[in-house]
C-alpha positions in Angstrom: 14.1 3.4 -19.9 15.8 0.0 -19.1 15.1 -3.0 -21.4 12.3 -5.3 -20.3 11.3 -8.8 -21.3 7.8 -7.4 -21.8 6.8 -4.0 -23.2 5.8 -1.4 -20.6 2.1 -0.6 -20.7 0.5 2.5 -19.2 -3.1 3.8 -19.5 -6.3 5.1 -18.0 -9.2 2.8 -16.9 -12.6 4.4 -16.2 -14.7 2.4 -13.8 -18.3 3.0 -14.7 -21.7 1.7 -13.8 -24.8 2.4 -11.7 -24.6 3.9 -8.2 -23.8 1.4 -5.4 -22.5 -1.5 -7.6 -19.2 -1.4 -5.9 -17.0 0.8 -8.1 -15.1 2.5 -5.3 -14.8 -0.8 -3.4 -13.3 -2.4 -6.5 -10.8 0.4 -7.1 -9.7 0.4 -3.4 -9.3 -3.4 -3.7 -7.1 -3.2 -6.8 -5.0 -0.4 -5.4 -4.8 -2.1 -2.0 -5.4 1.2 -0.2 -8.4 3.3 0.5 -8.6 5.8 -2.3 -12.4 6.4 -2.4 -14.8 6.6 0.5 -17.5 3.9 0.5 -20.9 3.7 2.2 -24.0 1.6 1.7 -25.8 4.7 0.3 -25.8 5.2 -3.5 -24.1 8.3 -5.0 -21.5 8.5 -2.3 -18.8 9.3 -5.0 -19.2 12.8 -6.4 -15.9 13.4 -8.1 -13.7 11.6 -10.6 -11.1 10.2 -8.3 -7.8 9.0 -9.8 -5.6 6.2 -8.3 -2.3 5.0 -9.7 -1.2 1.4 -9.6 2.4 0.8 -10.8 4.0 -2.6 -11.4 7.3 -3.7 -12.9 5.9 -3.5 -16.5 2.8 -1.5 -16.2 1.1 1.6 -14.8 -2.7 1.7 -14.5 -4.5 4.9 -13.7 -7.9 4.0 -12.4 -10.6 6.7 -12.6 -13.3 6.0 -10.1 -16.5 7.8 -11.3 -19.8 8.8 -9.9 -22.6 6.3 -10.5 -24.4 7.0 -13.8 -27.9 8.3 -13.3 -30.4 10.6 -15.0 -29.6 13.8 -13.1 -32.3 15.7 -11.2 -30.4 18.9 -10.2 -27.2 20.8 -11.1 -24.8 18.9 -8.8 -25.9 15.6 -10.3 -25.4 17.1 -13.8 -21.9 18.1 -12.8 -21.3 14.6 -11.5 -22.4 13.1 -14.7 -20.3 15.4 -16.8 -17.3 14.3 -14.7 -18.1 10.7 -15.2 -18.6 11.2 -19.0 -15.2 13.0 -19.3 -13.4 10.1 -17.5 -15.1 7.6 -19.8 -14.2 9.6 -22.9 -10.5 10.0 -21.7 -10.0 6.4 -20.8 -8.1 3.8 -22.8 -10.2 1.0 -21.3 -13.6 0.9 -19.6 -14.6 -1.4 -16.7 -18.4 -1.7 -16.9 -19.3 -2.8 -13.4 -22.6 -4.6 -12.8 -24.1 -6.6 -10.0 -24.6 -10.4 -10.5 -28.3 -11.0 -10.9 -30.9 -13.1 -12.7 -30.8 -10.9 -15.8 -29.4 -7.5 -16.9 -31.4 -4.5 -15.7 -32.8 -2.1 -18.2 -30.7 0.7 -16.7 -27.5 -1.3 -17.1 -28.4 -1.9 -20.7 -29.0 1.9 -21.2 -25.6 2.6 -19.6 -24.0 -0.1 -21.9 -25.4 1.7 -25.0 -23.7 4.9 -23.8 -20.4 3.2 -23.2 -20.4 1.5 -26.6 -20.5 4.9 -28.3 -17.1 5.9 -27.1 -15.5 3.0 -29.0 -13.1 1.8 -26.3 -12.4 -1.7 -25.1 -15.1 -2.6 -22.5 -14.4 -5.2 -19.9 -17.6 -6.4 -18.3 -16.9 -6.8 -14.6 -19.6 -8.7 -12.8 -19.4 -7.8 -9.1 -20.8 -9.7 -6.1 -20.3 -13.0 -7.7 -20.2 -14.6 -4.3 -24.0 -13.8 -3.9 -25.1 -15.8 -7.0 -25.0 -19.5 -7.8 -22.7 -20.5 -10.7 -25.7 -22.0 -12.7 -27.3 -18.5 -12.6 -24.1 -16.7 -13.5 -23.7 -18.3 -17.0 -27.1 -17.2 -18.4 -26.4 -13.8 -17.0 -23.2 -13.6 -18.9 -24.8 -14.9 -22.0 -27.5 -12.3 -21.8 -24.9 -9.5 -21.8 -23.0 -11.2 -24.7 -26.0 -10.8 -26.9 -25.9 -7.1 -26.4 -22.2 -6.4 -27.0 -19.0 -8.2 -27.9 -17.0 -7.3 -24.7 -13.2 -7.4 -24.8 -13.4 -9.6 -21.7 -15.9 -10.7 -19.0 -14.6 -11.2 -15.5 -16.8 -12.1 -12.5 -15.3 -10.7 -9.2 -16.1 -10.0 -5.6 -14.7 -6.6 -4.9 -15.5 -6.9 -1.2 -13.9 -10.3 -0.8 -11.2 -9.8 -3.4 -12.2 -12.9 -5.4 -10.8 -12.8 -9.0 -9.4 -9.3 -8.6 -5.8 -10.4 -9.4 -7.3 -12.1 -12.5 -9.1 -8.9 -13.5 -5.8 -6.9 -13.3 -4.0 -9.6 -15.3 -6.8 -9.6 -17.9 -6.7 -5.8 -18.2 -3.0 -5.3 -18.9 -2.8 -6.4 -22.6 -5.5 -3.8 -23.4 -3.3 -0.9 -22.2 -1.2 1.0 -24.7 2.5 0.5 -24.8 4.4 3.5 -23.6 6.1 5.3 -20.7 4.6 5.7 -17.3 2.6 8.9 -16.7 3.5 9.3 -13.0 6.4 8.4 -10.7 6.5 4.8 -9.5 5.5 5.7 -5.9 2.6 8.1 -7.0 -0.8 7.1 -5.6 -3.1 9.9 -6.8 -3.3 13.4 -8.2 -5.5 14.7 -5.3 -4.0 16.7 -2.4 -4.3 15.6 1.2 -7.0 18.2 1.9 -9.3 16.6 -0.7 -9.1 13.2 1.1 -9.7 15.0 4.5 -12.9 16.5 3.2 -14.0 13.1 1.7 -13.4 11.4 5.1 -15.6 13.9 6.8 -18.2 13.4 4.1 -18.1 9.7 4.6 -18.7 10.0 8.3 -21.7 12.2 7.5 -23.1 9.6 5.2 -22.7 6.9 7.8 -24.1 9.0 10.7 -27.3 10.5 9.3 -30.5 9.3 7.6 -31.2 9.2 3.9 -31.8 12.8 3.0 -29.2 14.7 5.1 -25.9 13.4 3.5 -27.0 14.3 0.0 -27.7 17.9 1.1 -24.2 18.4 2.5 -20.9 19.5 1.2 -17.6 19.7 3.1 -15.2 22.5 2.5 -11.7 22.7 4.1 -11.2 26.3 5.1 -7.8 25.9 6.9 -5.2 23.1 6.7 -2.0 23.9 8.6 0.8 21.4 8.9 2.4 21.7 12.3 6.0 21.5 13.4 7.1 18.1 14.8 5.5 17.3 18.1 2.6 19.6 17.4 -0.9 18.9 15.9 -2.0 19.8 12.4 -4.9 22.3 12.5 -7.8 21.6 10.2 -10.9 23.7 10.1 -13.7 22.3 7.9 -17.2 23.7 7.0 -20.2 21.4 6.6 -22.6 23.1 4.3 -26.3 22.3 4.3 -29.3 23.6 2.4 -31.8 24.4 5.2 -31.7 25.7 8.8 -33.5 22.5 9.9 -30.7 20.4 8.5 -28.2 22.4 10.4 -29.9 21.5 13.7 -29.9 17.8 12.7 -26.2 17.9 11.8 -25.3 19.5 15.1 -27.6 17.3 17.2 -28.7 17.8 20.8 -26.1 19.7 22.6 -23.7 19.3 19.7 -23.6 15.5 20.2 -23.9 14.5 16.5 -21.3 17.0 15.3 -18.9 15.8 18.0 -19.3 12.2 16.9 -18.7 13.1 13.3 -15.6 15.1 14.4 -14.2 12.3 16.5 -14.7 9.6 13.9 -13.3 11.9 11.2 -10.3 12.9 13.3 -9.3 9.3 14.0 -9.3 8.4 10.3 -7.6 11.6 9.2 -4.8 11.0 11.7 -4.4 7.5 10.3 -4.3 8.9 6.8 -1.7 11.6 7.6 0.3 9.6 10.1 0.3 12.5 12.6 -1.9 14.1 15.3 -4.7 16.5 14.2 -6.8 19.2 15.8 -10.1 19.1 13.8 -12.7 21.9 14.1 -16.0 21.5 12.4 -18.8 24.1 11.9 -22.0 24.1 10.0 -23.4 26.7 7.7 -26.5 27.1 5.5 -26.4 27.8 1.7 -29.9 27.5 0.4 -30.2 25.3 -2.7 -26.4 25.1 -3.1 -26.8 21.9 -5.2 -28.6 23.9 -7.9 -26.2 26.9 -7.9 -23.2 27.0 -10.1 -21.4 29.6 -8.0 -21.7 27.5 -4.9 -20.7 24.4 -6.8 -17.5 26.1 -8.0 -16.8 27.4 -4.4 -17.2 23.9 -3.0 -14.9 22.3 -5.6 -17.4 20.5 -7.8 -16.6 22.7 -10.9 -13.4 23.9 -12.4 
């Protein structure tokens, strides 16, 4: 490797915190591309999603993790196992919290878990634009009484405020060493994973509170076409009850067509080529509690 004025640093950063605090939004902002789907609903992220950010003297591998909760069923247990592995494997942890009047009891519980892995923890206070500065300082002090953080950085992931500072603050905590991935690498996930996530995002944004959590998306066929032709993608939307199938399809198939149209547009933007997308809906009762289905749908190795 060529000589550099500064040592090359490369390492893994787990982004951890409660659901819906902005973890995926922050990772997307730092990477400057859409790695993870985002919706206003909590627990949108189900997988550990890896994104690579390479600079002249560094490579950061961000691990976007599911929000840390007390699981109620097997899928949530698998999600928590994925998050915990990412935290354990990371070199540095971003502990993401929302700016507020005081730390929540759940955030302090999560902090206690993170401290046990003995890694540098950077407290990232998100949504700083929604709180007055005089309120922010006591909030920071309250956290400092619980743990000696490596750094504390307030940001607005949505607006981008202080995100360059967060990256600059992070770099000295990464180990010195060679890059893990090629300079132009963005992620370790294949295109079909992101296609399924796009469809799932449109489901989250198109239906009420219960339906999205009962669905999984499985890519059954993904055929890249010759130049001038359309890729063919066939995807299965899995639900837990027959009544949910009817809701997903909608009157005369209207809702399923909407999900398909919205998904196809974003998939074409992702792939940079035209796509023929076919969706269909199937029922697998209690799939979220069934290890066999969870493996089939890509939630377990």
